[in-house]
N, C-alpha and C positions, 0 to 999 in steps of 0.2 A: 670361600666363595662370597661374592657380594653381588647383590642385585644392583646393577649399574645403569645410570641414565647418562647417555652421551648426548651432547647438544646437536650433533650432526646425524643422529639416527632417529627414525620415527618412533621407536619403542625401546623400552629398557630391556636388558638381558642379563643373564647370569655370567659372571666373569671370574676367572681364577687369576688372582694377582701373583701369589707366590706360595710356595710350600717350603718349609724349612724342616729338615730332619737332622737330628743329632748325628754327628759323624759316625758313631757306633751303629746307628740304625740305617745308614746309607748302604746302597748296593745289596739290599736284602729283598728287593722286589715289593717293597711297601707301596711306593707310588704306582707301580704297574698294577698292583692288586686293587688299589683305591680308585684308579681312573674309571673303570667300567661301572663301579658303584656310583661314583659322582655323576656319570652320564645318565645312569638309571634314575637317580634322584632329580637331577636338574633338567634332563632332556637334551639341552644344548648348552655348550659352554664356549665363551670367548676366552682364549688363552692370551692374557696380556703379556707383552714382551718387556724385558728380555726373558727368554727361557733357556735353560741349560741344554747342551747337546743331548744329555741323557733324557730329559723330558721330551724333547723333540723326537728322539728315537722311539720313545714309548708311544707317543700319540700319532705317529706317522701313518699308521694303518687304520686310524679311526675315520669313519665316514665324515664328510664335511658338507657344509652348506655355506654359500657366500652371501653376505649382506653388503649392500652398497650404501655408503654414507651420502649425505646431501651433496658432497663435492665429487662423488664418483669413485672414492677410494674403496677398495674391496677389503672386507673384513671376513676372516675365516671363522666360522663356528664349527666346533666339533660336536657331532650329534650321536646320540645313542641309536642303536639299531632299530628300536621301536618307534623313533620319531620320524614321521613321514611328512608332516606339514612344513 
């Protein structure tokens, strides 16, 4: 995770750039187990692309919030269940 500042957003946010797991550790549910923990720690995360189909499958049921850039582009933030603002 990185706390990222984007020139076209009014505020900084936490972003997930990439996750690498050793091939022997893949398909064991590690990312799926870590995802709700990260949301609990960071509250809301922007998932920077590209993301693998497996990651997109895991995060697909996560509640989201949309932020608009200065140019009107929509960015999806994945939010933890306790985040309401």
